[in-house]
PAFIKOL-34040 format. One record per residue (C-alpha): residue in three letters; x, y, z. Coordinates in steps of 0.1 Angstrom, whole numbers, plus 5000, padded with zeros to 4 digits. Example, Ala and Ser with C-alpha at 12.3 -4.5 7.8 and 13.67 -1.06 7.14 Angstrom:
# PAFIKOL-34040
<r residuo="ALA" u="5123" v="4955" w="5078"/>
<r residuo="SER" u="5137" v="4989" w="5071"/>
This chain:
# PAFIKOL-34040
<r residuo="UNK" u="5000" v="5000" w="5001"/>
<r residuo="UNK" u="5016" v="5031" w="4990"/>
<r residuo="UNK" u="5025" v="5056" w="5018"/>
<r residuo="UNK" u="5009" v="5091" w="5017"/>
<r residuo="UNK" u="5026" v="5122" w="5031"/>
<r residuo="UNK" u="5005" v="5141" w="5056"/>
<r residuo="UNK" u="4987" v="5170" w="5046"/>
<r residuo="UNK" u="5010" v="5194" w="5065"/>
<r residuo="UNK" u="5040" v="5182" w="5043"/>
<r residuo="UNK" u="5021" v="5186" w="5009"/>
<r residuo="UNK" u="5030" v="5220" w="4993"/>
<r residuo="UNK" u="5000" v="5236" w="4978"/>
<r residuo="UNK" u="5001" v="5258" w="4948"/>
<r residuo="UNK" u="4994" v="5290" w="4971"/>
<r residuo="UNK" u="5024" v="5281" w="4992"/>
<r residuo="UNK" u="5047" v="5274" w="4961"/>
<r residuo="UNK" u="5036" v="5308" w="4946"/>
<r residuo="UNK" u="5043" v="5324" w="4980"/>
<r residuo="UNK" u="5077" v="5310" w="4982"/>
<r residuo="UNK" u="5086" v="5320" w="4949"/>
<r residuo="UNK" u="5103" v="5354" w="4947"/>
<r residuo="UNK" u="5080" v="5382" w="4934"/>
<r residuo="UNK" u="5107" v="5406" w="4919"/>
<r residuo="UNK" u="5116" v="5398" w="4883"/>
<r residuo="UNK" u="5151" v="5408" w="4890"/>
<r residuo="UNK" u="5156" v="5382" w="4919"/>
<r residuo="UNK" u="5140" v="5355" w="4898"/>
<r residuo="UNK" u="5164" v="5364" w="4867"/>
<r residuo="UNK" u="5193" v="5364" w="4892"/>
<r residuo="UNK" u="5184" v="5330" w="4904"/>
<r residuo="UNK" u="5180" v="5317" w="4870"/>
<r residuo="UNK" u="5215" v="5330" w="4860"/>
<r residuo="UNK" u="5229" v="5314" w="4891"/>
<r residuo="UNK" u="5213" v="5281" w="4888"/>
<r residuo="UNK" u="5222" v="5279" w="4849"/>
<r residuo="UNK" u="5258" v="5288" w="4858"/>
<r residuo="UNK" u="5260" v="5261" w="4885"/>
<r residuo="UNK" u="5245" v="5237" w="4862"/>
<r residuo="UNK" u="5270" v="5243" w="4835"/>
<r residuo="UNK" u="5298" v="5245" w="4859"/>
<r residuo="UNK" u="5288" v="5209" w="4872"/>
<r residuo="UNK" u="5287" v="5196" w="4838"/>
<r residuo="UNK" u="5320" v="5210" w="4827"/>
<r residuo="UNK" u="5337" v="5197" w="4858"/>
<r residuo="UNK" u="5320" v="5162" w="4853"/>
<r residuo="UNK" u="5335" v="5163" w="4818"/>
<r residuo="UNK" u="5368" v="5174" w="4828"/>
<r residuo="UNK" u="5371" v="5148" w="4858"/>
<r residuo="UNK" u="5359" v="5120" w="4834"/>
<r residuo="UNK" u="5386" v="5130" w="4807"/>
<r residuo="UNK" u="5413" v="5131" w="4833"/>
<r residuo="UNK" u="5402" v="5099" w="4849"/>
<r residuo="UNK" u="5405" v="5081" w="4815"/>
<r residuo="UNK" u="5440" v="5088" w="4811"/>
<r residuo="UNK" u="5466" v="5059" w="4814"/>
<r residuo="UNK" u="5481" v="5058" w="4849"/>
<r residuo="UNK" u="5494" v="5023" w="4847"/>
<r residuo="UNK" u="5523" v="5027" w="4825"/>
<r residuo="UNK" u="5558" v="5031" w="4841"/>
<r residuo="UNK" u="5586" v="5047" w="4819"/>
<r residuo="UNK" u="5623" v="5043" w="4827"/>
<r residuo="UNK" u="5653" v="5054" w="4809"/>
<r residuo="UNK" u="5682" v="5033" w="4797"/>
<r residuo="UNK" u="5717" v="5044" w="4799"/>
<r residuo="UNK" u="5716" v="5061" w="4765"/>
<r residuo="UNK" u="5687" v="5082" w="4778"/>
<r residuo="UNK" u="5660" v="5067" w="4758"/>
<r residuo="UNK" u="5628" v="5053" w="4773"/>
<r residuo="UNK" u="5624" v="5016" w="4769"/>
<r residuo="UNK" u="5592" v="4997" w="4778"/>
<r residuo="UNK" u="5590" v="4962" w="4763"/>
<r residuo="UNK" u="5565" v="4934" w="4771"/>
<r residuo="UNK" u="5580" v="4900" w="4773"/>
<r residuo="UNK" u="5567" v="4866" w="4758"/>
<r residuo="UNK" u="5549" v="4857" w="4789"/>
<r residuo="UNK" u="5528" v="4887" w="4789"/>
<r residuo="UNK" u="5552" v="4903" w="4820"/>
<r residuo="UNK" u="5566" v="4939" w="4818"/>
<r residuo="UNK" u="5603" v="4939" w="4813"/>
<r residuo="UNK" u="5630" v="4965" w="4814"/>
<r residuo="UNK" u="5658" v="4960" w="4789"/>
<r residuo="UNK" u="5691" v="4974" w="4781"/>
<r residuo="UNK" u="5695" v="4969" w="4743"/>
<r residuo="UNK" u="5734" v="4978" w="4743"/>
<r residuo="UNK" u="5741" v="4946" w="4764"/>
<r residuo="UNK" u="5715" v="4925" w="4751"/>
<r residuo="UNK" u="5704" v="4915" w="4786"/>
<r residuo="UNK" u="5672" v="4919" w="4804"/>
<r residuo="UNK" u="5661" v="4918" w="4839"/>
<r residuo="UNK" u="5628" v="4908" w="4852"/>
<r residuo="UNK" u="5612" v="4938" w="4869"/>
<r residuo="UNK" u="5577" v="4925" w="4873"/>
<r residuo="UNK" u="5575" v="4932" w="4910"/>
<r residuo="UNK" u="5593" v="4965" w="4908"/>
<r residuo="UNK" u="5570" v="4976" w="4880"/>
<r residuo="UNK" u="5539" v="4963" w="4897"/>
<r residuo="UNK" u="5549" v="4986" w="4928"/>
<r residuo="UNK" u="5556" v="5014" w="4906"/>
<r residuo="UNK" u="5522" v="5009" w="4889"/>
<r residuo="UNK" u="5504" v="5008" w="4923"/>
<r residuo="UNK" u="5522" v="5038" w="4933"/>
<r residuo="UNK" u="5512" v="5057" w="4901"/>
<r residuo="UNK" u="5476" v="5047" w="4907"/>
<r residuo="UNK" u="5476" v="5059" w="4942"/>
<r residuo="UNK" u="5491" v="5092" w="4932"/>
<r residuo="UNK" u="5464" v="5094" w="4903"/>
<r residuo="UNK" u="5436" v="5090" w="4926"/>
<r residuo="UNK" u="5450" v="5116" w="4952"/>
<r residuo="UNK" u="5454" v="5141" w="4922"/>
<r residuo="UNK" u="5417" v="5131" w="4912"/>
<r residuo="UNK" u="5405" v="5139" w="4947"/>
<r residuo="UNK" u="5426" v="5172" w="4949"/>
<r residuo="UNK" u="5412" v="5182" w="4913"/>
<r residuo="UNK" u="5376" v="5175" w="4926"/>
<r residuo="UNK" u="5381" v="5196" w="4958"/>
<r residuo="UNK" u="5398" v="5224" w="4940"/>
<r residuo="UNK" u="5372" v="5224" w="4912"/>
<r residuo="UNK" u="5344" v="5224" w="4938"/>
<r residuo="UNK" u="5360" v="5254" w="4955"/>
<r residuo="UNK" u="5364" v="5273" w="4923"/>
<r residuo="UNK" u="5328" v="5265" w="4913"/>
<r residuo="UNK" u="5315" v="5280" w="4946"/>
<r residuo="UNK" u="5335" v="5311" w="4942"/>
<r residuo="UNK" u="5323" v="5313" w="4906"/>
<r residuo="UNK" u="5288" v="5309" w="4915"/>
<r residuo="UNK" u="5288" v="5336" w="4941"/>
<r residuo="UNK" u="5305" v="5359" w="4914"/>
<r residuo="UNK" u="5278" v="5345" w="4888"/>
<r residuo="UNK" u="5250" v="5355" w="4912"/>
<r residuo="UNK" u="5263" v="5391" w="4917"/>
<r residuo="UNK" u="5269" v="5396" w="4880"/>
<r residuo="UNK" u="5234" v="5381" w="4874"/>
<r residuo="UNK" u="5220" v="5406" w="4898"/>
<r residuo="UNK" u="5239" v="5435" w="4881"/>
<r residuo="UNK" u="5231" v="5423" w="4844"/>
<r residuo="UNK" u="5194" v="5417" w="4856"/>
<r residuo="UNK" u="5190" v="5453" w="4867"/>
<r residuo="UNK" u="5208" v="5467" w="4834"/>
<r residuo="UNK" u="5182" v="5445" w="4815"/>
<r residuo="UNK" u="5152" v="5455" w="4833"/>
<r residuo="UNK" u="5161" v="5492" w="4837"/>
<r residuo="UNK" u="5143" v="5502" w="4803"/>
<r residuo="UNK" u="5111" v="5483" w="4819"/>
<r residuo="UNK" u="5113" v="5502" w="4850"/>
<r residuo="UNK" u="5118" v="5537" w="4831"/>
<r residuo="UNK" u="5087" v="5525" w="4811"/>
<r residuo="UNK" u="5067" v="5517" w="4840"/>
<r residuo="UNK" u="5074" v="5551" w="4857"/>
<r residuo="UNK" u="5065" v="5569" w="4828"/>
<r residuo="UNK" u="5031" v="5550" w="4824"/>
<r residuo="UNK" u="5024" v="5556" w="4861"/>
<r residuo="UNK" u="5028" v="5592" w="4855"/>
<r residuo="UNK" u="5004" v="5593" w="4825"/>
<r residuo="UNK" u="4969" v="5603" w="4834"/>
<r residuo="UNK" u="4939" v="5619" w="4818"/>
<r residuo="UNK" u="4956" v="5652" w="4821"/>
<r residuo="UNK" u="4989" v="5643" w="4804"/>
<r residuo="UNK" u="4975" v="5616" w="4779"/>
<r residuo="UNK" u="4996" v="5634" w="4753"/>
<r residuo="UNK" u="5028" v="5619" w="4767"/>
<r residuo="UNK" u="5046" v="5590" w="4750"/>
<r residuo="UNK" u="5073" v="5566" w="4761"/>
<r residuo="UNK" u="5092" v="5574" w="4730"/>
<r residuo="UNK" u="5120" v="5549" w="4734"/>
<r residuo="UNK" u="5151" v="5552" w="4711"/>
<r residuo="UNK" u="5174" v="5524" w="4704"/>
<r residuo="UNK" u="5177" v="5491" w="4684"/>
<r residuo="UNK" u="5147" v="5476" w="4672"/>
<r residuo="UNK" u="5146" v="5448" w="4698"/>
<r residuo="UNK" u="5116" v="5433" w="4719"/>
<r residuo="UNK" u="5117" v="5462" w="4744"/>
<r residuo="UNK" u="5114" v="5489" w="4715"/>
<r residuo="UNK" u="5085" v="5468" w="4702"/>
<r residuo="UNK" u="5069" v="5468" w="4735"/>
<r residuo="UNK" u="5073" v="5505" w="4740"/>
<r residuo="UNK" u="5060" v="5513" w="4706"/>
<r residuo="UNK" u="5029" v="5489" w="4714"/>
<r residuo="UNK" u="5023" v="5511" w="4745"/>
<r residuo="UNK" u="5026" v="5542" w="4726"/>
<r residuo="UNK" u="5001" v="5532" w="4700"/>
<r residuo="UNK" u="4978" v="5521" w="4729"/>
<r residuo="UNK" u="4983" v="5554" w="4745"/>
<r residuo="UNK" u="4974" v="5570" w="4713"/>
<r residuo="UNK" u="4943" v="5553" w="4709"/>
<r residuo="UNK" u="4932" v="5558" w="4745"/>
<r residuo="UNK" u="4938" v="5595" w="4740"/>
<r residuo="UNK" u="4916" v="5595" w="4709"/>
<r residuo="UNK" u="4890" v="5576" w="4725"/>
<r residuo="UNK" u="4891" v="5599" w="4757"/>
<r residuo="UNK" u="4890" v="5631" w="4733"/>
<r residuo="UNK" u="4861" v="5617" w="4716"/>
<r residuo="UNK" u="4844" v="5607" w="4749"/>
<r residuo="UNK" u="4848" v="5644" w="4761"/>
<r residuo="UNK" u="4833" v="5658" w="4730"/>
<r residuo="UNK" u="4804" v="5634" w="4733"/>
<r residuo="UNK" u="4798" v="5644" w="4770"/>
<r residuo="UNK" u="4800" v="5680" w="4760"/>
<r residuo="UNK" u="4776" v="5677" w="4730"/>
<r residuo="UNK" u="4752" v="5656" w="4749"/>
<r residuo="UNK" u="4752" v="5683" w="4779"/>
<r residuo="UNK" u="4746" v="5709" w="4753"/>
<r residuo="UNK" u="4718" v="5690" w="4737"/>
<r residuo="UNK" u="4701" v="5683" w="4770"/>
<r residuo="UNK" u="4708" v="5718" w="4784"/>
<r residuo="UNK" u="4689" v="5736" w="4755"/>
<r residuo="UNK" u="4656" v="5718" w="4761"/>
<r residuo="UNK" u="4659" v="5723" w="4800"/>
<r residuo="UNK" u="4664" v="5759" w="4794"/>
<r residuo="UNK" u="4633" v="5765" w="4772"/>
<r residuo="UNK" u="4613" v="5743" w="4798"/>
<r residuo="UNK" u="4624" v="5765" w="4825"/>
<r residuo="UNK" u="4617" v="5797" w="4806"/>
<r residuo="UNK" u="4581" v="5783" w="4798"/>
<r residuo="UNK" u="4574" v="5775" w="4833"/>
<r residuo="UNK" u="4587" v="5809" w="4845"/>
<r residuo="UNK" u="4565" v="5824" w="4820"/>
<r residuo="UNK" u="4534" v="5807" w="4831"/>
<r residuo="UNK" u="4540" v="5818" w="4868"/>
<r residuo="UNK" u="4549" v="5853" w="4863"/>
<r residuo="UNK" u="4522" v="5861" w="4836"/>
<r residuo="UNK" u="4493" v="5872" w="4859"/>
<r residuo="UNK" u="4471" v="5877" w="4829"/>
<r residuo="UNK" u="4477" v="5841" w="4817"/>
<r residuo="UNK" u="4446" v="5824" w="4803"/>
<r residuo="UNK" u="4438" v="5787" w="4799"/>
<r residuo="UNK" u="4446" v="5789" w="4763"/>
<r residuo="UNK" u="4480" v="5803" w="4771"/>
<r residuo="UNK" u="4485" v="5776" w="4797"/>
<r residuo="UNK" u="4476" v="5748" w="4773"/>
<r residuo="UNK" u="4498" v="5764" w="4744"/>
<r residuo="UNK" u="4529" v="5762" w="4772"/>
<r residuo="UNK" u="4520" v="5727" w="4782"/>
<r residuo="UNK" u="4519" v="5715" w="4747"/>
<r residuo="UNK" u="4553" v="5729" w="4740"/>
<r residuo="UNK" u="4566" v="5715" w="4773"/>
<r residuo="UNK" u="4551" v="5680" w="4761"/>
<r residuo="UNK" u="4568" v="5683" w="4726"/>
<r residuo="UNK" u="4602" v="5691" w="4744"/>
<r residuo="UNK" u="4597" v="5663" w="4767"/>
<r residuo="UNK" u="4591" v="5639" w="4739"/>
<r residuo="UNK" u="4623" v="5654" w="4724"/>
<r residuo="UNK" u="4644" v="5646" w="4753"/>
<r residuo="UNK" u="4629" v="5611" w="4756"/>
<r residuo="UNK" u="4641" v="5604" w="4720"/>
<r residuo="UNK" u="4675" v="5618" w="4727"/>
<r residuo="UNK" u="4679" v="5597" w="4760"/>
<r residuo="UNK" u="4667" v="5565" w="4740"/>
<r residuo="UNK" u="4693" v="5575" w="4712"/>
<r residuo="UNK" u="4720" v="5577" w="4738"/>
<r residuo="UNK" u="4712" v="5543" w="4753"/>
<r residuo="UNK" u="4710" v="5528" w="4720"/>
<r residuo="UNK" u="4743" v="5542" w="4710"/>
<r residuo="UNK" u="4759" v="5530" w="4743"/>
<r residuo="UNK" u="4745" v="5495" w="4741"/>
<r residuo="UNK" u="4754" v="5490" w="4705"/>
<r residuo="UNK" u="4789" v="5501" w="4710"/>
<r residuo="UNK" u="4794" v="5473" w="4739"/>
<r residuo="UNK" u="4789" v="5447" w="4712"/>
<r residuo="UNK" u="4765" v="5418" w="4707"/>
<r residuo="UNK" u="4753" v="5395" w="4734"/>
<r residuo="UNK" u="4739" v="5370" w="4710"/>
<r residuo="UNK" u="4734" v="5364" w="4673"/>
<r residuo="UNK" u="4704" v="5350" w="4655"/>
<r residuo="UNK" u="4696" v="5345" w="4617"/>
<r residuo="UNK" u="4676" v="5373" w="4603"/>
<r residuo="UNK" u="4666" v="5385" w="4568"/>
<r residuo="UNK" u="4672" v="5424" w="4559"/>
<r residuo="UNK" u="4644" v="5421" w="4535"/>
<r residuo="UNK" u="4617" v="5412" w="4561"/>
<r residuo="UNK" u="4631" v="5439" w="4586"/>
<r residuo="UNK" u="4634" v="5465" w="4557"/>
<r residuo="UNK" u="4597" v="5459" w="4548"/>
<r residuo="UNK" u="4585" v="5462" w="4586"/>
<r residuo="UNK" u="4604" v="5495" w="4586"/>
<r residuo="UNK" u="4590" v="5508" w="4552"/>
<r residuo="UNK" u="4554" v="5499" w="4563"/>
<r residuo="UNK" u="4558" v="5518" w="4595"/>
<r residuo="UNK" u="4573" v="5549" w="4580"/>
<r residuo="UNK" u="4546" v="5552" w="4551"/>
<r residuo="UNK" u="4523" v="5578" w="4572"/>
<r residuo="UNK" u="4553" v="5599" w="4578"/>
<r residuo="UNK" u="4563" v="5598" w="4541"/>
<r residuo="UNK" u="4529" v="5608" w="4531"/>
<r residuo="UNK" u="4528" v="5637" w="4559"/>
<r residuo="UNK" u="4560" v="5651" w="4544"/>
<r residuo="UNK" u="4551" v="5646" w="4508"/>
<r residuo="UNK" u="4579" v="5621" w="4500"/>
<r residuo="UNK" u="4578" v="5591" w="4479"/>
<r residuo="UNK" u="4596" v="5557" w="4489"/>
<r residuo="UNK" u="4608" v="5535" w="4462"/>
<r residuo="UNK" u="4619" v="5499" w="4473"/>
<r residuo="UNK" u="4637" v="5471" w="4454"/>
<r residuo="UNK" u="4635" v="5443" w="4483"/>
<r residuo="UNK" u="4656" v="5413" w="4476"/>
<r residuo="UNK" u="4667" v="5385" w="4499"/>
<r residuo="UNK" u="4696" v="5392" w="4521"/>
<r residuo="UNK" u="4703" v="5367" w="4548"/>
<r residuo="UNK" u="4725" v="5378" w="4576"/>
<r residuo="UNK" u="4730" v="5371" w="4613"/>
<r residuo="UNK" u="4729" v="5394" w="4644"/>
<r residuo="UNK" u="4706" v="5411" w="4669"/>
<r residuo="UNK" u="4674" v="5416" w="4651"/>
<r residuo="UNK" u="4662" v="5446" w="4673"/>
<r residuo="UNK" u="4697" v="5464" w="4666"/>
<r residuo="UNK" u="4693" v="5458" w="4629"/>
<r residuo="UNK" u="4658" v="5471" w="4629"/>
<r residuo="UNK" u="4671" v="5504" w="4645"/>
<r residuo="UNK" u="4699" v="5507" w="4619"/>
<r residuo="UNK" u="4675" v="5505" w="4590"/>
<r residuo="UNK" u="4649" v="5527" w="4608"/>
<r residuo="UNK" u="4677" v="5553" w="4615"/>
<r residuo="UNK" u="4687" v="5551" w="4578"/>
<r residuo="UNK" u="4650" v="5557" w="4567"/>
<r residuo="UNK" u="4645" v="5584" w="4592"/>
<r residuo="UNK" u="4676" v="5602" w="4581"/>
<r residuo="UNK" u="4668" v="5599" w="4546"/>
<r residuo="UNK" u="4632" v="5613" w="4554"/>
<r residuo="UNK" u="4644" v="5641" w="4577"/>
<r residuo="UNK" u="4671" v="5656" w="4555"/>
<r residuo="UNK" u="4652" v="5655" w="4522"/>
<r residuo="UNK" u="4633" v="5683" w="4499"/>
<r residuo="UNK" u="4595" v="5686" w="4494"/>
<r residuo="UNK" u="4585" v="5663" w="4467"/>
<r residuo="UNK" u="4617" v="5643" w="4472"/>
<r residuo="UNK" u="4619" v="5605" w="4473"/>
<r residuo="UNK" u="4636" v="5578" w="4491"/>
<r residuo="UNK" u="4652" v="5546" w="4476"/>
<r residuo="UNK" u="4656" v="5516" w="4496"/>
<r residuo="UNK" u="4674" v="5483" w="4485"/>
<r residuo="UNK" u="4682" v="5450" w="4498"/>
<r residuo="UNK" u="4701" v="5424" w="4481"/>
<r residuo="UNK" u="4730" v="5397" w="4485"/>
<r residuo="UNK" u="4762" v="5405" w="4468"/>
<r residuo="UNK" u="4793" v="5382" w="4470"/>
<r residuo="UNK" u="4777" v="5364" w="4498"/>
<r residuo="UNK" u="4771" v="5395" w="4519"/>
<r residuo="UNK" u="4737" v="5410" w="4530"/>
<r residuo="UNK" u="4734" v="5446" w="4517"/>
<r residuo="UNK" u="4710" v="5472" w="4525"/>
<r residuo="UNK" u="4712" v="5507" w="4509"/>
<r residuo="UNK" u="4692" v="5539" w="4514"/>
<r residuo="UNK" u="4695" v="5569" w="4492"/>
<r residuo="UNK" u="4674" v="5601" w="4493"/>
<r residuo="UNK" u="4672" v="5635" w="4475"/>
<r residuo="UNK" u="4679" v="5665" w="4497"/>
<r residuo="UNK" u="4704" v="5692" w="4502"/>
<r residuo="UNK" u="4738" v="5690" w="4486"/>
<r residuo="UNK" u="4762" v="5674" w="4509"/>
<r residuo="UNK" u="4798" v="5683" w="4507"/>
<r residuo="UNK" u="4820" v="5651" w="4500"/>
<r residuo="UNK" u="4844" v="5661" w="4526"/>
<r residuo="UNK" u="4818" v="5663" w="4553"/>
<r residuo="UNK" u="4800" v="5629" w="4547"/>
<r residuo="UNK" u="4826" v="5611" w="4571"/>
<r residuo="UNK" u="4819" v="5638" w="4597"/>
<r residuo="UNK" u="4781" v="5629" w="4598"/>
<r residuo="UNK" u="4787" v="5597" w="4613"/>
<r residuo="UNK" u="4802" v="5614" w="4645"/>
<r residuo="UNK" u="4778" v="5619" w="4674"/>
<r residuo="UNK" u="4757" v="5652" w="4674"/>
<r residuo="UNK" u="4769" v="5661" w="4638"/>
<r residuo="UNK" u="4743" v="5677" w="4617"/>
<r residuo="UNK" u="4745" v="5698" w="4585"/>
<r residuo="UNK" u="4743" v="5735" w="4594"/>
<r residuo="UNK" u="4742" v="5725" w="4633"/>
<r residuo="UNK" u="4706" v="5737" w="4636"/>
<r residuo="UNK" u="4690" v="5725" w="4670"/>
<r residuo="UNK" u="4655" v="5723" w="4677"/>
<r residuo="UNK" u="4645" v="5706" w="4646"/>
<r residuo="UNK" u="4638" v="5673" w="4662"/>
<r residuo="UNK" u="4673" v="5659" w="4651"/>
<r residuo="UNK" u="4700" v="5654" w="4675"/>
<r residuo="UNK" u="4728" v="5642" w="4650"/>
<r residuo="UNK" u="4727" v="5607" w="4665"/>
<r residuo="UNK" u="4712" v="5588" w="4637"/>
<r residuo="UNK" u="4740" v="5580" w="4615"/>
<r residuo="UNK" u="4765" v="5575" w="4646"/>
<r residuo="UNK" u="4741" v="5548" w="4659"/>
<r residuo="UNK" u="4743" v="5531" w="4625"/>
<r residuo="UNK" u="4779" v="5530" w="4625"/>
<r residuo="UNK" u="4780" v="5518" w="4660"/>
<r residuo="UNK" u="4754" v="5489" w="4652"/>
<r residuo="UNK" u="4775" v="5482" w="4620"/>
<r residuo="UNK" u="4806" v="5478" w="4639"/>
<r residuo="UNK" u="4792" v="5456" w="4665"/>
<r residuo="UNK" u="4779" v="5432" w="4636"/>
<r residuo="UNK" u="4812" v="5432" w="4617"/>
<r residuo="UNK" u="4795" v="5451" w="4589"/>
<r residuo="UNK" u="4810" v="5474" w="4563"/>
<r residuo="UNK" u="4795" v="5509" w="4559"/>
<r residuo="UNK" u="4798" v="5531" w="4531"/>
<r residuo="UNK" u="4786" v="5565" w="4522"/>
<r residuo="UNK" u="4790" v="5590" w="4493"/>
<r residuo="UNK" u="4771" v="5621" w="4484"/>
<r residuo="UNK" u="4749" v="5622" w="4455"/>
<r residuo="UNK" u="4758" v="5648" w="4426"/>
<r residuo="UNK" u="4723" v="5665" w="4429"/>
<r residuo="UNK" u="4720" v="5665" w="4464"/>
<r residuo="UNK" u="4713" v="5639" w="4492"/>
<r residuo="UNK" u="4732" v="5610" w="4505"/>
<r residuo="UNK" u="4735" v="5574" w="4499"/>
<r residuo="UNK" u="4745" v="5550" w="4527"/>
<r residuo="UNK" u="4752" v="5512" w="4521"/>
<r residuo="UNK" u="4757" v="5486" w="4549"/>
<r residuo="UNK" u="4771" v="5453" w="4539"/>
<r residuo="UNK" u="4769" v="5423" w="4567"/>
<r residuo="UNK" u="4790" v="5394" w="4567"/>
<r residuo="UNK" u="4777" v="5361" w="4551"/>
<r residuo="UNK" u="4757" v="5341" w="4575"/>
<r residuo="UNK" u="4776" v="5311" w="4589"/>
<r residuo="UNK" u="4751" v="5295" w="4611"/>
<r residuo="UNK" u="4735" v="5260" w="4603"/>
<r residuo="UNK" u="4700" v="5278" w="4604"/>
<r residuo="UNK" u="4706" v="5297" w="4573"/>
<r residuo="UNK" u="4675" v="5297" w="4551"/>
<r residuo="UNK" u="4677" v="5274" w="4522"/>
<r residuo="UNK" u="4652" v="5255" w="4500"/>
<r residuo="UNK" u="4649" v="5221" w="4517"/>
<r residuo="UNK" u="4635" v="5190" w="4499"/>
<r residuo="UNK" u="4625" v="5161" w="4517"/>
<r residuo="UNK" u="4614" v="5127" w="4497"/>
<r residuo="UNK" u="4584" v="5108" w="4511"/>
<r residuo="UNK" u="4578" v="5072" w="4509"/>
<r residuo="UNK" u="4550" v="5079" w="4482"/>
<r residuo="UNK" u="4574" v="5098" w="4462"/>
<r residuo="UNK" u="4559" v="5133" w="4471"/>
<r residuo="UNK" u="4582" v="5162" w="4479"/>
<r residuo="UNK" u="4579" v="5188" w="4506"/>
<r residuo="UNK" u="4595" v="5221" w="4500"/>
């Protein structure tokens, strides 16, 4: 039966993490030291192995002429001979003693070499740890500099950058990546500040008007029921505009977070529903809607996509001319579902088209017309959340053309004509 260690001797991952040093410099120093000691041990082992394999059982003597002579006899024993006198003396006992002495001397030298090598390795290990500490500090110095700079950067000095100079190594790539991230954060922060300022301005205008109307009703001692009713109707209209603005802001915020789920949908069905719901408004404005609805299968959030199409149609109707028209098209092109809305209207400068997709941007910046400049920005946010490509260009005679292309549907629920053969030969489509 295998023996199990008590729980107190078992090192949990938490204990292991607590035992490990937290500073990178200490970990690098220990890593350098361990690698050096391991390399030194391997080197000493190889050196001792090579020295131990050197011959230590050969004994050389010199003859009278000074030349070394070592000759084995016919019986396998070792003899020392003198060629000049053609005589030989059996030196087996002497050579054996000499050989044993050489072996003992070799063992003593090996032990001495091992001890001296161990002492040298210990000294060099201490030196290696000190050098590792210094080298690790120099390697981590750029990281400490970057860390200190990043810690000093806040919303007030977001324009600062690391601006690391030097060879194009990993640290330079890291610094450039951080600088790029800071640039994107600065752009997002500036956009957020402009958005908050514009939203505050849009909300302050109706609040000021509401305050003025209420103050007028209270101050005017000769106010009649008709004047009160007129002021209340205007207050109701202002309240509806504020509600639409808040709803648009909430839609913009939710669409910028991304999609929580995707479902199969058809742009043709959604567009038809939006067109039918907007016909009373088009008749009231004296506009004409022309549609070319074709199958356009996509996937995404149907509520957000419906809001996208509705905003495109509302924008096309709101910025139009009396007697103008709106063209709405859905189709499938290169496997992508496409919805396009074009309208007649005032001439749009081509350089201003991209600006219209920013929050609170309108042609002429006229407030109080029921438009808050959020329609196309919501369209772009919903398109980005669906990985869709949005394109827009000004029409030569006035008006705007906006086209949104959704990626192909890849879910197994994609619509297709399905034929099942029954036993009697009939088919169901």
